N, C-alpha and C positions, 0 to 999 in steps of 0.2 A: 420092490413094491413102489417106491417113489418114481422109479424110471417108468414103470407101467402107467402110473397116474399122469405123469408128464406127457407120455405118448398119447394117452386117451384124451387129454385136454387139447393137445395140438390137433388131433384128428376130429375133434368134436365140431359140429356145425356152429357152436356159439363162439369158437375161437376167433373167426374172422370179424366179428362184430366190432365196429369202431375203428377199423383201419381202412386205408386205401387199398385198392387191389394190388396184389403182388403181380410181378410180370407173368403173363400167361393166364391169369385168372379171368373168367368171364366177367364182363362189365356191361351194363346197359346205360344208354344215354337217351333221354327223351327230350327233344327240343320243341317246346310249345310254339315257338315262332314259325316252325315249318310243319308241325304235326307229323314228325318223323321219329322213329325209334332206331337206334343203332345198336347192334349186337357186336361186341368186341370179344374176341377169343384169341388166345395165344398172341396177344399184342397187335392184332390186326382187326380191321373192321370186316367182320365175316358176313354181315348183311345189314340192310336198312329196310325198314318197313313203314308204310303209311299208318298213321294212328289218329285217333280222335282224343281230344283232351277237354278240359272243363269249359263250360259255356260262359263263364266269366273269367277275367284275368287271374283271379285268386282262387278259383275252384280247385285247380290241380296244384298242390303245394310244390314249391321249388326247394331244392336242396339235395344233399347226398344222403341216401337212405340205404337200408339193407333188406333183402328179401328174407322174410321170416315165416311165411306160410305158403304152401302150394296145395292146390286141390284140383282133381279131375272132376268134371261135371259138377261145378259148385252149386250149392243151394243158395237161392236168392231170398234172404231173410225178410227184406223189406216188404215183399208181396207174397211170401210163402209159396214160392215156385220151386219145385224140386229140380235138382240137377238133371240134365239130359232132356228136360221139357223144351219143346220148340219155342215156347213163350218166354223162356228164361233169358233175360237181357245180358247175363254174364257169359253166355256162350259155353264153350267146351272146357276152358281152363281158367284158373285163377292163380296169379303169382302176386301175392300180397307183400307189401313193404311197410316199414314202420314210420311213415310220414306223420309229422306233428304229434309224436309220442304215442301213436297208436300201435296195436299189436299185429298188424298185417291183415286184419279182417275188415278194415274200413277203406283203405286205399290200395289199389292194385292194378296190375296189368291183366286184362282179361279179354276173352273173345266177345262176340256179339251175335245177336239174332237179327241185327239190322246192318248188313254190310254197307248199305248206302250212307251210313253215318260216319264211316271212316274218312279221315281227312278234315273233319269239321270240328268246331268248338261246340260241343253238345252234351258232354257228360256232366255228372254231378261232382266230378273230381278225379275219377279213375282214368286210366289210359286204356282205350279200346283198340284192339287189333282184329284183323280178320281171323277167324278160327284156325285156318290152316297155318297162319304165322304164329299165333300164340301156342298152338300144339307143338310146332317145331322148337320154339324157345323153351317151352316147359321141360322138354327132355334134355336140354343142354344147360339150363340155369339152375344150379343148386341153391338150397337155402344158404344164406350167407353172402350171396352175390350182391355187389354194390349196384345201386341204381341212382343215377344222376338225372334230376329233372331241372331243366333250365329254360329260359327264354332268351335266346342269344343269336347274334348274327355270325358267330364263329362256326367253323366247320366241325363235323364230328371228329376229324383228325386232330384239329387244334384242341378241342375239349378233352379228347382221350389222352393227349400228351400232357396237358395241364394236370390231369388227375392220376397220372401214372399208369394208365391202362395201355398206352401205346408208347413205345420207345422212340 
């Protein structure tokens, strides 16, 4: 019985919380200096994507966070807009993370209904991607994935090595 409990805990999505990525784990880095997101998988940069971040320097929190919530066609609570509605600013997917002690429903990586906003400093704190890019990541980034948000002149390769996502 104890062996089964240990196995279930290790397989649980809550197990990875509070740790750096293990070699091979997916890892996301958002660099506010360049408004780019890097997707690291199996120790390599598997893709980079243009992003939009906060309209002020402190709108998008910096630090190492964990994906805690994922949603397809997310509902936009602030203006009561259902998921899938063309007027929904969250786009097609929500990948929420626990920035500033939140539960993953305040800060996230999401799509957009305004593709022209990508690359700009325009959001209230979230990271916006083109819907096609957030759809791709949504299917590959499980709950428990680590998310690093920085403003840095370092390359994604350097940052990935510093945080143990790249060997």
